[in-house]
BALOBA-1460 file (C-alpha; in Angstrom, 3 decimals):
// residues 95
<rec num="1" residu="x" x="77.933" y="67.448" z="98.032"/>
<rec num="2" residu="x" x="77.119" y="71.132" z="98.127"/>
<rec num="3" residu="x" x="79.111" y="73.581" z="100.229"/>
<rec num="4" residu="x" x="77.538" y="76.993" z="100.755"/>
<rec num="5" residu="x" x="79.612" y="79.801" z="102.256"/>
<rec num="6" residu="x" x="77.851" y="82.997" z="103.306"/>
<rec num="7" residu="x" x="78.018" y="86.047" z="105.548"/>
<rec num="8" residu="x" x="76.745" y="85.217" z="109.050"/>
<rec num="9" residu="x" x="74.615" y="88.395" z="108.979"/>
<rec num="10" residu="x" x="72.236" y="86.746" z="106.495"/>
<rec num="11" residu="x" x="71.983" y="83.363" z="108.215"/>
<rec num="12" residu="x" x="68.198" y="83.481" z="108.740"/>
<rec num="13" residu="x" x="67.507" y="84.431" z="105.134"/>
<rec num="14" residu="x" x="69.838" y="81.721" z="103.816"/>
<rec num="15" residu="x" x="68.310" y="78.995" z="105.994"/>
<rec num="16" residu="x" x="64.757" y="80.025" z="105.136"/>
<rec num="17" residu="x" x="65.355" y="79.995" z="101.380"/>
<rec num="18" residu="x" x="67.356" y="76.741" z="101.309"/>
<rec num="19" residu="x" x="64.961" y="74.851" z="103.587"/>
<rec num="20" residu="x" x="62.154" y="76.062" z="101.300"/>
<rec num="21" residu="x" x="64.168" y="74.807" z="98.319"/>
<rec num="22" residu="x" x="65.077" y="71.115" z="98.860"/>
<rec num="23" residu="x" x="67.604" y="71.191" z="101.697"/>
<rec num="24" residu="x" x="66.508" y="68.824" z="104.452"/>
<rec num="25" residu="x" x="69.723" y="67.750" z="106.200"/>
<rec num="26" residu="x" x="72.927" y="69.709" z="106.564"/>
<rec num="27" residu="x" x="76.005" y="70.368" z="108.655"/>
<rec num="28" residu="x" x="76.570" y="74.006" z="109.628"/>
<rec num="29" residu="x" x="79.897" y="75.458" z="110.696"/>
<rec num="30" residu="x" x="79.625" y="78.856" z="112.368"/>
<rec num="31" residu="x" x="82.096" y="81.718" z="112.494"/>
<rec num="32" residu="x" x="84.611" y="80.929" z="109.781"/>
<rec num="33" residu="x" x="86.931" y="83.502" z="108.256"/>
<rec num="34" residu="x" x="87.562" y="84.272" z="104.618"/>
<rec num="35" residu="x" x="87.957" y="86.724" z="101.791"/>
<rec num="36" residu="x" x="85.831" y="87.106" z="98.688"/>
<rec num="37" residu="x" x="86.160" y="89.222" z="95.561"/>
<rec num="38" residu="x" x="82.900" y="91.069" z="96.195"/>
<rec num="39" residu="x" x="82.252" y="90.470" z="99.902"/>
<rec num="40" residu="x" x="85.699" y="91.491" z="101.133"/>
<rec num="41" residu="x" x="87.592" y="90.178" z="104.151"/>
<rec num="42" residu="x" x="85.829" y="88.647" z="107.151"/>
<rec num="43" residu="x" x="88.260" y="88.040" z="110.017"/>
<rec num="44" residu="x" x="85.984" y="88.634" z="112.999"/>
<rec num="45" residu="x" x="88.183" y="91.393" z="114.420"/>
<rec num="46" residu="x" x="88.045" y="95.194" z="114.734"/>
<rec num="47" residu="x" x="89.833" y="95.761" z="111.440"/>
<rec num="48" residu="x" x="87.919" y="93.216" z="109.352"/>
<rec num="49" residu="x" x="84.649" y="92.583" z="111.231"/>
<rec num="50" residu="x" x="82.171" y="89.888" z="110.353"/>
<rec num="51" residu="x" x="82.433" y="86.167" z="109.855"/>
<rec num="52" residu="x" x="81.028" y="83.584" z="107.502"/>
<rec num="53" residu="x" x="79.083" y="80.383" z="108.008"/>
<rec num="54" residu="x" x="79.368" y="77.216" z="105.945"/>
<rec num="55" residu="x" x="76.685" y="74.654" z="105.155"/>
<rec num="56" residu="x" x="77.543" y="71.189" z="103.870"/>
<rec num="57" residu="x" x="74.645" y="69.392" z="102.209"/>
<rec num="58" residu="x" x="75.023" y="65.737" z="101.156"/>
<rec num="59" residu="x" x="72.295" y="65.108" z="98.595"/>
<rec num="60" residu="x" x="71.345" y="63.579" z="95.276"/>
<rec num="61" residu="x" x="72.636" y="65.260" z="92.124"/>
<rec num="62" residu="x" x="69.176" y="66.575" z="91.186"/>
<rec num="63" residu="x" x="68.806" y="68.214" z="94.610"/>
<rec num="64" residu="x" x="72.318" y="69.692" z="94.366"/>
<rec num="65" residu="x" x="71.281" y="71.319" z="91.107"/>
<rec num="66" residu="x" x="68.182" y="72.822" z="92.766"/>
<rec num="67" residu="x" x="70.212" y="74.094" z="95.728"/>
<rec num="68" residu="x" x="72.710" y="75.656" z="93.309"/>
<rec num="69" residu="x" x="69.877" y="77.446" z="91.483"/>
<rec num="70" residu="x" x="68.417" y="78.698" z="94.784"/>
<rec num="71" residu="x" x="71.869" y="79.956" z="95.771"/>
<rec num="72" residu="x" x="72.235" y="81.809" z="92.459"/>
<rec num="73" residu="x" x="68.931" y="83.586" z="93.146"/>
<rec num="74" residu="x" x="70.125" y="84.459" z="96.663"/>
<rec num="75" residu="x" x="73.319" y="85.960" z="95.213"/>
<rec num="76" residu="x" x="71.209" y="88.278" z="93.050"/>
<rec num="77" residu="x" x="69.109" y="89.321" z="96.056"/>
<rec num="78" residu="x" x="71.871" y="89.629" z="98.674"/>
<rec num="79" residu="x" x="74.495" y="91.384" z="96.531"/>
<rec num="80" residu="x" x="77.653" y="92.287" z="98.462"/>
<rec num="81" residu="x" x="76.644" y="90.344" z="101.589"/>
<rec num="82" residu="x" x="78.185" y="87.284" z="99.994"/>
<rec num="83" residu="x" x="76.848" y="83.814" z="99.331"/>
<rec num="84" residu="x" x="78.637" y="81.188" z="97.232"/>
<rec num="85" residu="x" x="77.981" y="77.526" z="96.489"/>
<rec num="86" residu="x" x="80.377" y="74.801" z="95.407"/>
<rec num="87" residu="x" x="79.390" y="71.327" z="94.208"/>
<rec num="88" residu="x" x="81.491" y="68.173" z="94.022"/>
<rec num="89" residu="x" x="80.902" y="64.442" z="93.722"/>
<rec num="90" residu="x" x="80.385" y="62.553" z="96.941"/>
<rec num="91" residu="x" x="81.869" y="59.119" z="96.332"/>
<rec num="92" residu="x" x="80.908" y="57.320" z="99.517"/>
<rec num="93" residu="x" x="78.815" y="57.857" z="102.617"/>
<rec num="94" residu="x" x="77.851" y="55.891" z="105.699"/>
<rec num="95" residu="x" x="74.269" y="56.233" z="106.833"/>
């Protein structure tokens, strides 16, 4: 399982790159709040504007590795806008 958290302002760029990578199916959660070391606070209010989106991608380990590499390249390109990926084992799934 790959979870990708990113600034909502770069949603189109993120989706374009990841769909061009190997991401086929995903679950997207819009408008989440958070704080990052480089991206700062996103609370969706006047003081801390902006929000994040989250993508969950259930995939094979080899595809998770490719998505992680694509995300690393996005981090270099997007800088302070904020994009992070987390990977963990998915033990079971119903299809």
